[in-house]
C-alpha positions as a LaTeX table, in Angstrom:
\begin{tabular}{lrrr}
\hline
Residue & $x$ (\AA) & $y$ (\AA) & $z$ (\AA) \\
\hline
Met1 & 10.05 & 1.74 & 20.98 \\
Val2 & 13.84 & 0.33 & 21.53 \\
Val3 & 16.07 & 1.22 & 18.60 \\
Ala4 & 18.74 & $-1.41$ & 17.50 \\
Ala5 & 22.55 & $-0.41$ & 17.94 \\
Gly6 & 23.13 & $-0.53$ & 14.38 \\
Ala7 & 20.38 & 2.12 & 13.79 \\
Cys8 & 21.90 & 4.41 & 15.93 \\
Val9 & 25.02 & 4.51 & 14.36 \\
Val10 & 23.56 & 4.86 & 11.33 \\
Val11 & 21.17 & 7.78 & 12.53 \\
Leu12 & 24.96 & 9.07 & 14.05 \\
Met13 & 26.62 & 8.72 & 10.83 \\
Ile14 & 24.48 & 10.90 & 8.66 \\
Ala15 & 24.25 & 13.58 & 11.21 \\
Ile16 & 28.19 & 13.57 & 10.97 \\
Gly17 & 28.04 & 13.49 & 7.50 \\
Val18 & 25.88 & 16.45 & 7.13 \\
Ser19 & 27.92 & 18.42 & 9.58 \\
Leu20 & 31.06 & 17.87 & 7.85 \\
Leu21 & 29.31 & 18.71 & 4.26 \\
Asn22 & 28.25 & 21.57 & 5.73 \\
Arg23 & 31.36 & 22.69 & 6.86 \\
Ala24 & 33.36 & 22.05 & 3.82 \\
Thr25 & 30.73 & 23.91 & 1.01 \\
Asn26 & 29.32 & 26.39 & 3.89 \\
Met27 & 26.06 & 24.67 & 2.54 \\
Glu28 & 22.38 & 25.62 & 3.49 \\
Val29 & 20.58 & 22.16 & 4.61 \\
Thr30 & 17.30 & 21.72 & 2.98 \\
Pro31 & 14.51 & 20.76 & 5.91 \\
Thr32 & 13.12 & 17.36 & 5.08 \\
Pro33 & 11.50 & 14.81 & 7.54 \\
Pro34 & 13.64 & 12.78 & 9.85 \\
Met35 & 14.70 & 9.21 & 8.38 \\
Ala36 & 12.65 & 6.69 & 10.02 \\
Glu37 & 14.53 & 4.24 & 12.44 \\
Met38 & 14.37 & 0.38 & 11.48 \\
Val39 & 14.76 & $-2.28$ & 13.95 \\
Met40 & 15.66 & $-5.84$ & 12.31 \\
Gly41 & 13.12 & $-8.40$ & 13.17 \\
Asp42 & 13.22 & $-12.09$ & 12.51 \\
Gly43 & 12.46 & $-13.68$ & 8.87 \\
Gly44 & 13.06 & $-11.99$ & 5.40 \\
Val45 & 10.98 & $-10.89$ & 2.78 \\
Ala46 & 9.31 & $-13.71$ & 2.12 \\
Ser47 & 7.96 & $-14.38$ & 5.61 \\
Val48 & 6.83 & $-11.02$ & 6.64 \\
Val49 & 5.13 & $-10.75$ & 3.06 \\
Ser50 & 3.41 & $-13.91$ & 3.56 \\
Gln51 & 2.50 & $-12.63$ & 7.04 \\
Leu52 & 1.12 & $-9.90$ & 5.61 \\
Ser53 & $-1.20$ & $-11.82$ & 2.86 \\
Glu54 & $-2.54$ & $-14.34$ & 5.61 \\
Ser55 & $-3.58$ & $-11.41$ & 7.92 \\
Leu56 & $-5.98$ & $-9.87$ & 5.29 \\
Ala57 & $-7.05$ & $-13.13$ & 3.44 \\
His58 & $-8.54$ & $-13.60$ & 6.99 \\
Gln59 & $-10.31$ & $-10.57$ & 7.24 \\
Ala60 & $-14.20$ & $-10.33$ & 5.86 \\
Ser61 & $-14.82$ & $-7.49$ & 3.19 \\
Gly62 & $-16.62$ & $-4.61$ & 5.50 \\
Ala63 & $-20.64$ & $-4.16$ & 5.16 \\
Val64 & $-21.04$ & $-1.95$ & 1.88 \\
Asp65 & $-23.46$ & 0.97 & 3.04 \\
Gly66 & $-22.24$ & 3.33 & 0.55 \\
Ser67 & $-20.92$ & 3.61 & $-3.08$ \\
Val68 & $-18.62$ & 6.82 & $-2.94$ \\
Gln69 & $-15.26$ & 5.81 & $-2.22$ \\
Arg70 & $-13.03$ & 8.06 & $-0.01$ \\
Val71 & $-9.17$ & 7.79 & 0.55 \\
Val72 & $-7.80$ & 10.06 & 3.32 \\
Thr73 & $-3.73$ & 10.49 & 3.22 \\
Tyr74 & $-1.68$ & 12.42 & 5.12 \\
Glu75 & 1.42 & 13.96 & 2.56 \\
Trp76 & 4.52 & 16.00 & 2.40 \\
Glu77 & 6.22 & 16.39 & $-0.80$ \\
Leu78 & 9.72 & 18.28 & $-1.40$ \\
Thr79 & 9.12 & 21.31 & $-3.64$ \\
Asp80 & 11.09 & 23.60 & $-6.11$ \\
His81 & 10.61 & 26.49 & $-3.52$ \\
Ser82 & 12.29 & 24.50 & $-0.89$ \\
Val83 & 15.39 & 23.86 & $-2.41$ \\
Gly84 & 17.77 & 26.53 & $-3.85$ \\
Ser85 & 16.01 & 29.48 & $-2.07$ \\
Gly86 & 17.06 & 31.57 & 0.95 \\
Glu87 & 13.76 & 31.24 & 2.09 \\
Arg88 & 13.63 & 27.93 & 3.34 \\
Ser89 & 11.61 & 27.33 & 6.31 \\
Ser90 & 12.57 & 24.94 & 9.15 \\
Ser91 & 8.99 & 23.88 & 9.79 \\
Leu92 & 7.58 & 20.66 & 7.91 \\
Glu93 & 3.89 & 20.29 & 7.13 \\
Ala94 & 1.75 & 17.57 & 6.50 \\
Val95 & $-1.49$ & 18.68 & 4.60 \\
Arg96 & $-4.42$ & 16.32 & 4.58 \\
Val97 & $-6.29$ & 15.18 & 1.45 \\
Asp98 & $-9.50$ & 13.19 & 1.16 \\
Arg99 & $-10.06$ & 11.55 & $-2.22$ \\
Leu100 & $-13.68$ & 10.93 & $-3.16$ \\
Leu101 & $-14.87$ & 8.63 & $-5.86$ \\
Thr102 & $-18.22$ & 7.94 & $-7.24$ \\
Pro103 & $-19.04$ & 5.25 & $-8.84$ \\
Asp104 & $-19.38$ & 6.94 & $-12.43$ \\
Gly105 & $-16.07$ & 7.68 & $-12.16$ \\
Phe106 & $-16.17$ & 11.47 & $-11.06$ \\
Ala107 & $-13.68$ & 12.53 & $-8.07$ \\
Arg108 & $-13.62$ & 15.22 & $-5.75$ \\
Val109 & $-10.17$ & 15.96 & $-3.86$ \\
Ile110 & $-10.16$ & 18.34 & $-0.58$ \\
Glu111 & $-6.75$ & 19.54 & 0.56 \\
Arg112 & $-6.69$ & 20.87 & 4.26 \\
Arg113 & $-4.32$ & 23.15 & 5.93 \\
Gly114 & $-1.07$ & 21.83 & 6.48 \\
Gln115 & $-0.28$ & 20.49 & 10.41 \\
Glu116 & 3.75 & 20.82 & 11.59 \\
Leu117 & 5.55 & 17.29 & 12.23 \\
Asp118 & 7.24 & 16.87 & 15.41 \\
Glu119 & 10.93 & 16.70 & 15.81 \\
Asp120 & 10.70 & 13.09 & 14.85 \\
Gly121 & 8.57 & 13.62 & 11.63 \\
Arg122 & 5.55 & 12.26 & 12.67 \\
Leu123 & 2.04 & 14.02 & 13.21 \\
Pro124 & 1.51 & 14.39 & 16.54 \\
Arg125 & $-1.76$ & 12.77 & 17.81 \\
Ala126 & $-3.80$ & 15.91 & 18.69 \\
Ala127 & $-2.81$ & 17.15 & 14.98 \\
Leu128 & $-4.63$ & 14.32 & 13.49 \\
Ala129 & $-7.71$ & 14.94 & 15.76 \\
Arg130 & $-8.24$ & 18.26 & 14.68 \\
Glu131 & $-9.74$ & 19.09 & 11.16 \\
Glu132 & $-8.08$ & 22.32 & 9.75 \\
Ala133 & $-9.49$ & 24.67 & 7.05 \\
Val134 & $-10.06$ & 23.56 & 3.40 \\
Val135 & $-7.51$ & 25.29 & 1.55 \\
Ser136 & $-8.55$ & 23.91 & $-2.26$ \\
Asp137 & $-11.76$ & 21.91 & $-3.28$ \\
Glu138 & $-11.91$ & 20.64 & $-6.88$ \\
Met139 & $-14.10$ & 18.10 & $-8.94$ \\
Ala140 & $-12.01$ & 16.32 & $-11.56$ \\
Ser141 & $-12.45$ & 13.15 & $-13.97$ \\
Gly142 & $-11.16$ & 10.29 & $-11.81$ \\
Pro143 & $-8.79$ & 7.41 & $-12.61$ \\
Pro144 & $-8.93$ & 6.22 & $-16.16$ \\
Glu145 & $-9.20$ & 2.81 & $-15.09$ \\
Gly146 & $-12.82$ & 3.38 & $-13.44$ \\
Ala147 & $-14.19$ & 3.34 & $-10.11$ \\
Glu148 & $-14.70$ & $-0.64$ & $-10.60$ \\
Tyr149 & $-10.99$ & $-1.08$ & $-11.53$ \\
Pro150 & $-10.52$ & $-3.48$ & $-8.11$ \\
Asp151 & $-13.37$ & $-5.08$ & $-8.19$ \\
Leu152 & $-12.34$ & $-6.46$ & $-11.79$ \\
Leu153 & $-8.79$ & $-7.38$ & $-10.59$ \\
Leu154 & $-10.58$ & $-9.62$ & $-7.82$ \\
Thr155 & $-11.42$ & $-11.80$ & $-10.59$ \\
Asp156 & $-8.03$ & $-13.25$ & $-11.95$ \\
Phe157 & $-5.58$ & $-13.35$ & $-9.64$ \\
Ala158 & $-3.42$ & $-15.52$ & $-11.58$ \\
Ala159 & $-2.54$ & $-12.45$ & $-14.21$ \\
Leu160 & $-2.64$ & $-10.02$ & $-11.47$ \\
Ala161 & 1.00 & $-8.81$ & $-11.95$ \\
Glu162 & 0.44 & $-8.32$ & $-15.71$ \\
Arg163 & $-2.86$ & $-6.52$ & $-15.00$ \\
Ile164 & $-1.32$ & $-3.90$ & $-13.07$ \\
Ala165 & 1.76 & $-3.28$ & $-14.29$ \\
Pro166 & 1.22 & $-4.67$ & $-17.90$ \\
Asp167 & 4.34 & $-3.09$ & $-19.69$ \\
Cys168 & 7.08 & $-4.23$ & $-16.54$ \\
Pro169 & 5.55 & $-6.96$ & $-14.73$ \\
Gly170 & 8.33 & $-8.55$ & $-13.32$ \\
Asp171 & 9.86 & $-5.67$ & $-11.86$ \\
Ala172 & 9.19 & $-4.75$ & $-8.57$ \\
Arg173 & 9.46 & $-0.95$ & $-8.80$ \\
Cys174 & 6.79 & $-1.56$ & $-11.26$ \\
Ile175 & 4.61 & $-3.45$ & $-8.99$ \\
Gly176 & 5.29 & $-1.21$ & $-6.17$ \\
Glu177 & 3.93 & 1.51 & $-8.04$ \\
Ala178 & 0.89 & $-0.14$ & $-8.76$ \\
Leu179 & 0.62 & $-1.42$ & $-5.08$ \\
Ile180 & 0.49 & 2.43 & $-3.79$ \\
Ala181 & $-1.28$ & 3.52 & $-6.69$ \\
Leu182 & $-4.24$ & 1.19 & $-5.92$ \\
His183 & $-4.26$ & 2.07 & $-2.14$ \\
Ser184 & $-3.86$ & 5.79 & $-2.48$ \\
Thr185 & $-6.97$ & 5.87 & $-5.15$ \\
Tyr186 & $-9.60$ & 3.24 & $-4.02$ \\
Val187 & $-10.87$ & 1.34 & $-0.88$ \\
Val188 & $-8.91$ & $-1.96$ & $-1.72$ \\
Asp189 & $-10.90$ & $-5.36$ & $-0.75$ \\
Pro190 & $-8.79$ & $-7.18$ & 1.75 \\
Leu191 & $-8.51$ & $-10.55$ & $-1.00$ \\
Leu192 & $-7.02$ & $-8.08$ & $-3.30$ \\
Gly193 & $-5.08$ & $-6.12$ & $-0.87$ \\
Ala194 & $-3.76$ & $-9.85$ & 0.15 \\
Ala195 & $-2.96$ & $-10.94$ & $-3.19$ \\
Leu196 & $-1.27$ & $-7.92$ & $-4.19$ \\
Trp197 & 1.22 & $-8.39$ & $-0.74$ \\
Glu198 & 1.84 & $-11.88$ & $-2.31$ \\
Val199 & 2.72 & $-10.41$ & $-6.10$ \\
Leu200 & 4.97 & $-8.09$ & $-4.70$ \\
Gly201 & 6.70 & $-10.69$ & $-2.47$ \\
Gly202 & 7.18 & $-12.63$ & $-5.57$ \\
Thr203 & 9.20 & $-9.76$ & $-7.32$ \\
Glu204 & 12.90 & $-9.99$ & $-7.45$ \\
Gly205 & 14.54 & $-6.66$ & $-5.88$ \\
Val206 & 11.97 & $-6.27$ & $-2.67$ \\
Val207 & 14.14 & $-5.57$ & 0.57 \\
Leu208 & 12.96 & $-5.94$ & 3.95 \\
Leu209 & 14.23 & $-2.96$ & 5.93 \\
Gly210 & 13.05 & $-3.86$ & 9.10 \\
Glu211 & 9.98 & $-2.46$ & 11.50 \\
Thr212 & 9.54 & 1.19 & 12.66 \\
Leu213 & 7.08 & 3.57 & 13.29 \\
Asp214 & 5.26 & 5.41 & 10.52 \\
Arg215 & 4.52 & 8.92 & 10.00 \\
Leu216 & 1.00 & 8.76 & 12.15 \\
Gly217 & 2.75 & 7.19 & 14.78 \\
Arg218 & 1.36 & 3.62 & 13.80 \\
Pro219 & 3.71 & 0.29 & 14.34 \\
Ala220 & 4.85 & $-0.65$ & 10.71 \\
Val221 & 7.21 & $-3.25$ & 8.77 \\
Ala222 & 9.07 & $-1.19$ & 5.80 \\
Leu223 & 9.77 & $-3.20$ & 2.34 \\
Gln224 & 12.26 & $-1.11$ & $-0.17$ \\
Val225 & 11.57 & $-1.31$ & $-4.16$ \\
Pro226 & 13.70 & 0.18 & $-6.40$ \\
Gly227 & 12.23 & 4.33 & $-7.05$ \\
His228 & 11.47 & 6.07 & $-10.22$ \\
Asp229 & 15.21 & 6.80 & $-10.97$ \\
Ala230 & 18.56 & 5.65 & $-9.87$ \\
Glu231 & 18.83 & 8.44 & $-7.11$ \\
His232 & 15.76 & 7.37 & $-5.26$ \\
Val233 & 14.00 & 4.39 & $-3.77$ \\
Thr234 & 10.41 & 3.77 & $-2.41$ \\
Val235 & 9.97 & 2.50 & 1.02 \\
Ile236 & 6.20 & 0.84 & 1.61 \\
Phe237 & 5.01 & 0.57 & 5.13 \\
Ala238 & 2.66 & $-2.05$ & 6.09 \\
Asp239 & 0.61 & $-2.93$ & 9.31 \\
Leu240 & 2.56 & $-6.48$ & 10.22 \\
Glu241 & $-0.73$ & $-7.56$ & 12.43 \\
Arg242 & $-3.26$ & $-6.37$ & 10.39 \\
Gly243 & $-1.90$ & $-6.66$ & 6.48 \\
Ala244 & $-2.93$ & $-3.50$ & 5.58 \\
Phe245 & $-1.14$ & $-1.06$ & 3.61 \\
Leu246 & 0.03 & 1.89 & 5.58 \\
Gly247 & 1.90 & 4.30 & 3.10 \\
Ser248 & 4.75 & 4.98 & 1.08 \\
Glu249 & 8.00 & 7.69 & 1.27 \\
Ser250 & 10.94 & 8.11 & $-1.59$ \\
Ile251 & 13.98 & 8.39 & $-0.32$ \\
Leu252 & 17.02 & 10.11 & $-2.11$ \\
Val253 & 20.08 & 8.19 & $-1.87$ \\
Thr254 & 22.47 & 10.55 & $-3.69$ \\
Ser255 & 23.11 & 13.42 & $-2.37$ \\
Arg256 & 22.30 & 17.12 & $-4.48$ \\
Pro257 & 24.55 & 19.59 & $-2.62$ \\
Gly258 & 23.20 & 21.98 & $-5.05$ \\
Asp259 & 19.94 & 21.94 & $-3.57$ \\
Gly260 & 21.22 & 21.56 & 0.05 \\
Leu261 & 20.28 & 17.67 & 0.11 \\
Val262 & 22.19 & 14.93 & 1.87 \\
Ala263 & 21.54 & 11.20 & 1.48 \\
Pro264 & 19.70 & 9.55 & 2.50 \\
Ala265 & 16.87 & 12.31 & 2.49 \\
Val266 & 12.97 & 11.84 & 2.51 \\
Val267 & 11.81 & 13.79 & $-0.48$ \\
Ser268 & 8.04 & 12.83 & $-0.39$ \\
Phe269 & 5.75 & 10.49 & 1.76 \\
Ser270 & 2.06 & 10.05 & 1.94 \\
Ala271 & 0.66 & 7.91 & 5.09 \\
Leu272 & $-2.71$ & 6.35 & 4.38 \\
Ala273 & $-4.97$ & 7.54 & 7.52 \\
Tyr274 & $-7.86$ & 5.45 & 6.41 \\
Ala275 & $-10.29$ & 4.29 & 3.18 \\
Val276 & $-13.80$ & 3.80 & 3.80 \\
Leu277 & $-17.15$ & 3.49 & 1.44 \\
Glu278 & $-20.15$ & 6.49 & 1.73 \\
Ser279 & $-22.99$ & 7.63 & 0.39 \\
Asp280 & $-22.15$ & 10.93 & $-0.78$ \\
Leu281 & $-19.58$ & 13.55 & $-1.80$ \\
Ala282 & $-20.05$ & 15.24 & 1.39 \\
Pro283 & $-16.57$ & 16.78 & 2.78 \\
\hline
\end{tabular}
């Protein structure tokens, strides 16, 4: 991918800023995944969201050959152990998480051993092909909305914003969080996915960042919404051709020298590998 000159300048400025801050404070920088480099394309939020929605709306729902929803993600999060200690590791590993949800609302969450990110902050294809050892396998209650929640949302798109974010239906942060949560928990029907993009696009505060590669190396368009507080923003990634949700990241936008963090810094990400219906809870 060719990176725009402006993106290169931003990356260079971040590197210089980190170096100067290190010299001034003798600070040990906490390792975080590299920021994604963006290439600006044509159009704005409205046209991009419209393309995402149209791409999904023309897709037929897949043949149903199972009732157990499996959502597979690769995730990384900055932990308390990673900051403020002399034991920071230079390696960054993303764990694979399989979330399985039965029709009666029970969930099985399987976490596999982490795989190291490459120098660009992505998982190499070889790593994706490996199946690492299971480190955690737990049964728990599923989401309070129940396993049928996405099907219920399909019945009334006119009130979709109010249904997914009843406390703040006009807030880009709330809509963004709801969209991420749905795709991270359920197998989302294409028609519902299309409607979710339309709702997000109709909300004030959404910013188009440009085109990039996501953490799994897939071409993606990036949209930004406000984060959970003033120090963070959330970036949502989507496949512009297929309209598919690809994942999200939380970005720190205010430096925290005491924690070795220089803004902007990725503090967590979740990349959606796939979501399918299966016949049972097998790992």
